[in-house]
N, C-alpha and C positions, 0 to 999 in steps of 0.2 A: 710851310707857312700857311697854305690854304686851310689845312685842317685846324690849325691854331686859331685862325681868324673866324672860322665857322663856329667856334666855341664862345666867341664874344657875343654879348647881347646886341640885338639889332637896334640901332639908333631910332628914336621916336620921330625925328623930323625928316622931311623929304630929302634935304641936302645930306644929312648924315647917312640915310639909307643909300642914296646914290653913291656917296663916297665909299661906303662899305662894299657895295656891289662892285665898284671899280677895283677896290683892293682885292676882293675875292678873285675876280677875273685875272688881274695882274699876277697874283701869287699862284693861281692854278697853272697859268702858263709858265711861270718861273719854276714851279715844281716839275712840270713836264720837261722843261729845258734841262733841269738838273738830272732827271732820269735819263734823258738822251745823252747828256755829257758822260754820265757814269757808265752807261752801256757802251760808249765809245772808248772807254778806258782812259779818259782824261781827267786830271785833277783840275781844280778851279783856276789855278794860275795858268796852266797850259791852255785851258779853254779861253781865258781872257786874252792871252797873246794871240791865239788863233783867230779870235773874233776881231781884235783890233787890226790885224793884217787883212782880214776879210773885208772889213769896213774901210780900209785905206789909211788907217792911222799908222804912224811909225811905231816900231817895237818899243814898248814901254810908255808911250804917251798916255794911254788909257790905263794900262795895268798898274803903273806906278801910283795912280790916284787911289788905288784900292789898298794901299799899304804894303804891297809886295816889295820885297827888297830887290835891289839890282841883281844880286846873286841868284835869287829865286827866279827872276824873269829870265836871266841868262840860261839857267838850267832848263826852263820851259822851252826856250828857243832851241837849245841843243836837242831836247827830246823831239821837238817837231821836225828838226833836220834829220834825226835818226829815222823817223817814220817816213821821210821823203815828202813831207808836207810843206817845208820851207827850203828854199835854195840857199846857197852860200851868202847871198846878199840879204837874206831875210824876207824875200818875196814868196808869196804863196806859189806852190807848184800846182799843176793841173790836179794832181791827186789831193793836195791840201784843200784846194777850192771845192772839189767834189766832196771830200770828207766833211767840210764845214757846212756845205749845202745839205748833205744827208742829215746832219744833226739838226739843222733848221727844219727840214721836212719832218723829222721824227717829232720835233717840238710841236709843229703845226698839227700833226696827226693826234697828238695828245689832247688837242682841243676839240676834236670832232664831236664828241658827245655834248659838250657845252654849246657849241655852235648849232648843233642839231636841235637842242632843246629850245633854241630861240625860234625855230620854225619860220613861218612866213613873216614874222616881225623883224627879222634880221635886217632887211633893207632899210626900214624906217629907223632902226637903232643905229645903223652905220651913218645914215644921213644926219641924225641928231648928234651923234658923237663927233662927226666931222665939223659941225658948226661949233661945238664946244672946243674941239681941238684948235680950230683956227682962232678962237677967242683967247685961249690960253697962250698960243704962240704970239698973237698980237699984243698981249699984255706982257710979254717977255717973262712969263711965269714958268717957262720950260726952255731948254736950249733950242736955239734956232737951227743949229746944225743937226740934221737928221741922223748923222752917224752917231752923235752923242746920245740922242734919244734911243737909237737902236742898240747901243752898247749897254744901256741900262743905267 
């Protein structure tokens, strides 16, 4: 998605440029996350189930909103159990939590060059983005539940 967005014309107005920059950062991280997931040998449904358990959602609460069938979600749960990442109750095991955290760490590392390119301006950017984020949450333009925002 990042590569496709880079091919689009840059908007002329400041808000459009800010929006496009945000899209680029989001999709760059998303592409890094996909690479980390694939390197871990997980398909998208299994990754969704692993993530929802990591974030504390019941199995299927988030994944079902992505159009995955109950049978496909059940197959993902079974696969995670075979890996030893979910126990019989569907809770993350220590190995499952570690695996999910390794995927997140690999995703974070995929952003090192982008963060490095911001240089000394990163602290100001984070402060400004935090103000905007609070305004978005106050306006209820994004889910208040941090787990839902983290799940994508």
